[in-house]
C-alpha positions as CSV (number, residue, x, y, z in Angstrom):
1,X,-11.7,-15.0,-8.6
2,X,-14.4,-13.6,-6.3
3,X,-13.1,-11.2,-3.2
4,X,-15.4,-10.6,-0.2
5,X,-16.6,-6.9,0.1
6,X,-15.2,-4.5,2.7
7,X,-16.7,-1.7,4.3
8,X,-16.3,1.9,3.5
9,X,-12.8,3.2,4.3
10,X,-12.0,6.8,6.0
11,X,-9.5,8.5,3.5
12,X,-8.6,11.3,6.1
13,X,-6.9,9.0,8.9
14,X,-3.4,10.2,10.1
15,X,-1.7,8.5,13.1
16,X,-0.2,11.3,15.4
17,X,3.3,10.1,16.4
18,X,3.0,9.0,20.0
19,X,6.6,8.4,20.7
20,X,10.5,8.8,19.5
21,X,10.0,5.9,17.0
22,X,6.8,7.0,15.5
23,X,8.4,10.5,14.9
24,X,11.3,8.6,13.1
25,X,8.9,6.6,11.1
26,X,7.0,9.8,10.0
27,X,10.3,11.6,9.2
28,X,11.5,8.9,7.0
29,X,8.4,8.7,5.4
30,X,8.2,12.5,4.4
31,X,11.8,12.1,3.3
32,X,10.9,9.5,1.0
33,X,7.8,11.3,0.0
34,X,9.7,14.6,-0.9
35,X,12.4,12.4,-3.1
36,X,9.2,10.9,-4.9
37,X,7.7,14.5,-5.6
38,X,11.0,15.6,-6.7
39,X,11.8,12.5,-9.2
40,X,8.1,12.3,-10.5
41,X,6.4,15.5,-10.3
42,X,3.0,14.8,-11.4
43,X,3.9,11.6,-13.7
44,X,1.6,9.5,-11.2
45,X,1.2,6.5,-13.2
46,X,5.2,6.1,-13.6
47,X,5.2,7.1,-9.9
48,X,2.8,4.1,-9.0
49,X,4.8,1.6,-11.0
50,X,8.1,2.4,-9.1
51,X,6.4,2.8,-5.9
52,X,4.3,-0.3,-6.0
53,X,7.3,-2.3,-6.5
54,X,8.6,-1.1,-2.9
55,X,5.1,-1.3,-1.3
56,X,5.2,-5.0,-2.1
57,X,8.3,-5.7,0.1
58,X,7.1,-5.0,3.5
59,X,4.3,-7.5,3.7
60,X,6.5,-10.4,2.4
61,X,9.3,-9.3,4.8
62,X,6.9,-9.3,7.6
63,X,5.1,-12.5,7.1
64,X,8.6,-14.3,6.4
65,X,10.0,-13.1,9.9
66,X,6.7,-13.6,11.5
67,X,6.4,-17.0,10.1
68,X,10.0,-17.9,11.3
69,X,9.5,-16.7,15.1
70,X,6.2,-18.8,15.2
71,X,8.1,-22.0,14.0
72,X,10.8,-21.0,16.7
73,X,8.3,-20.4,19.4
74,X,5.8,-23.2,18.1
75,X,2.9,-20.4,18.6
76,X,0.1,-19.3,16.8
77,X,0.6,-16.2,14.4
78,X,-2.8,-14.5,15.0
79,X,-3.5,-14.4,11.5
80,X,-0.8,-11.9,10.9
81,X,1.1,-14.1,8.1
82,X,-2.1,-14.8,6.0
83,X,-2.7,-10.8,6.2
84,X,0.9,-9.5,5.4
85,X,0.8,-12.1,2.6
86,X,-2.4,-10.7,1.3
87,X,-0.9,-7.3,1.4
88,X,2.1,-8.1,-0.4
89,X,0.0,-9.9,-3.3
90,X,-2.4,-6.8,-3.5
91,X,0.5,-4.6,-3.8
92,X,1.9,-6.5,-6.8
93,X,-1.5,-6.6,-8.3
94,X,-1.4,-2.6,-8.1
95,X,2.1,-3.0,-9.9
96,X,0.7,-5.5,-12.6
97,X,-2.2,-2.9,-13.1
98,X,-0.3,0.1,-13.7
99,X,2.2,-1.3,-15.9
100,X,-0.5,-1.4,-18.5
101,X,-1.3,2.2,-18.1
102,X,2.2,3.8,-18.1
103,X,5.0,1.6,-19.6
104,X,8.2,2.1,-17.2
105,X,11.2,3.3,-18.9
106,X,14.6,1.7,-19.1
107,X,16.0,4.1,-16.6
108,X,12.8,3.2,-14.5
109,X,13.5,-0.3,-14.6
110,X,16.9,0.5,-13.3
111,X,15.8,2.6,-10.3
112,X,13.3,-0.2,-9.4
113,X,16.3,-3.0,-9.2
114,X,18.3,-0.5,-7.1
115,X,15.8,1.0,-4.9
116,X,14.0,-2.5,-4.1
117,X,17.2,-4.3,-3.1
118,X,18.1,-1.5,-0.8
119,X,14.7,-1.2,0.6
120,X,14.3,-4.7,1.0
121,X,17.6,-5.2,3.2
122,X,16.9,-2.0,5.0
123,X,13.3,-2.8,6.0
124,X,14.2,-6.6,6.8
125,X,17.0,-4.9,9.3
126,X,14.4,-2.5,10.8
127,X,11.7,-5.6,11.0
128,X,14.3,-7.4,13.1
129,X,15.2,-4.4,15.4
130,X,11.8,-3.0,16.0
131,X,8.8,-4.6,14.1
132,X,6.5,-1.8,15.7
133,X,8.5,0.9,14.1
134,X,8.4,-1.0,10.9
135,X,4.6,-1.2,10.6
136,X,4.4,2.4,11.6
137,X,6.6,3.2,8.9
138,X,4.3,1.2,6.3
139,X,1.2,2.8,7.9
140,X,2.5,6.2,7.3
141,X,3.7,5.2,3.6
142,X,0.1,4.0,3.0
143,X,-1.2,7.7,4.3
144,X,1.3,9.2,1.5
145,X,-0.1,6.8,-1.0
146,X,-3.7,7.5,-0.3
147,X,-2.7,11.2,-0.6
148,X,-1.0,10.3,-4.0
149,X,-3.9,8.6,-5.6
150,X,-6.1,11.1,-4.4
151,X,-4.1,13.6,-6.6
152,X,-4.1,11.2,-9.3
153,X,-8.0,11.4,-9.2
154,X,-8.0,15.1,-9.4
155,X,-5.5,14.9,-12.5
156,X,-8.0,12.5,-14.0
157,X,-11.1,14.6,-13.1
158,X,-9.5,17.9,-14.5
159,X,-8.3,16.3,-17.7
160,X,-4.8,16.5,-16.8
161,X,-4.4,12.6,-17.2
162,X,-6.4,10.8,-19.9
163,X,-9.2,8.6,-18.3
164,X,-8.4,5.2,-20.4
165,X,-10.2,2.1,-20.3
166,X,-9.2,0.1,-17.2
167,X,-6.8,-2.8,-17.9
168,X,-8.3,-6.1,-18.1
169,X,-6.1,-7.8,-15.1
170,X,-7.8,-4.7,-13.0
171,X,-11.4,-5.6,-14.0
172,X,-10.8,-9.3,-13.3
173,X,-8.9,-8.4,-9.9
174,X,-11.4,-5.9,-8.5
175,X,-14.7,-7.2,-10.2
176,X,-15.0,-4.2,-11.8
177,X,-17.5,-3.5,-14.9
178,X,-16.7,-3.8,-18.2
179,X,-16.7,-0.2,-19.0
180,X,-14.8,0.7,-16.2
181,X,-12.2,3.4,-16.6
182,X,-8.8,4.3,-15.0
183,X,-10.7,6.5,-12.6
184,X,-12.4,3.3,-11.2
185,X,-9.1,1.8,-11.0
186,X,-7.6,4.5,-9.0
187,X,-10.7,4.6,-6.5
188,X,-10.1,0.7,-5.6
189,X,-6.4,1.2,-5.3
190,X,-6.8,4.1,-3.1
191,X,-9.1,2.0,-0.9
192,X,-6.7,-0.6,-0.8
193,X,-3.9,1.7,0.1
194,X,-6.3,3.0,2.9
195,X,-6.7,-0.7,4.4
196,X,-3.1,-1.4,4.3
197,X,-2.5,2.0,6.5
198,X,-5.0,0.7,8.9
199,X,-3.7,-2.8,9.0
200,X,-0.1,-1.7,9.7
201,X,-0.9,1.1,12.1
202,X,-3.2,-1.5,13.7
203,X,-0.2,-4.0,14.2
204,X,2.1,-1.2,15.3
205,X,-0.3,-0.1,18.1
206,X,-0.9,-3.6,18.9
207,X,2.9,-4.4,19.4
208,X,3.2,-1.1,21.5
209,X,0.3,-2.6,23.7
210,X,-2.4,0.3,22.5
211,X,-5.9,-0.6,22.0
212,X,-6.7,-1.7,18.3
213,X,-10.2,-1.3,16.7
214,X,-10.6,-4.7,14.7
215,X,-13.2,-3.3,12.4
216,X,-10.4,-1.4,10.6
217,X,-8.6,-4.4,9.6
218,X,-10.5,-5.6,6.5
219,X,-9.5,-8.0,3.6
220,X,-8.0,-7.3,0.4
221,X,-8.8,-5.8,-2.0
222,X,-11.7,-3.5,-1.4
223,X,-14.4,-4.4,-3.6
224,X,-15.4,-1.7,-6.4
225,X,-19.3,-1.3,-5.0
226,X,-18.0,-0.5,-1.5
227,X,-16.1,2.8,-2.6
228,X,-18.0,4.3,-5.3
229,X,-20.3,6.3,-3.1
230,X,-17.1,7.5,-1.0
231,X,-15.4,8.8,-4.1
């Protein structure tokens, strides 16, 4: 399966809250970050498994609601549906990759079941109430994901996490070389998350009537060759 390359991404982007809903979105994200840090500490492989099951929810919710809205209004979606569906699939591939790296425990599987249902229902309701806030939440989620995967890279580079061979599913999906390692996987996953960040902040800004840079919205996933020099 071939994927189109995307330009290098900026790993330092942070959207400064512009209004009350942005501050609510950022505060909620920081609360979830605190919970994740408390529960997983530096077990980044297991953190990735649980959080990626949640991260794949917003794209599917947004695509579903946008699809139904466009049917009701008989209007074009301006490419949102496909973009959000691609985001959901990309996050699912992150999950499928990391279950080969860190096998989830029975307790983590139970946590996934509970968290996914609660988050799905809550995010669905939020999207119906304010799609702009929902996309801003996801944008902030992805900012935190970029930070988490940067920490994961440091763990690997400093020898605290083993740099095991990349799973076959990851080498196929991201077109990684045969000798690719976990570090290569984390690099492309981090780049994917940076794209999700830009796309969702862009959607939120568009809904708020703010200018959006279309160059920041790129295809998924990020091709391995495009981020090596940025690592």
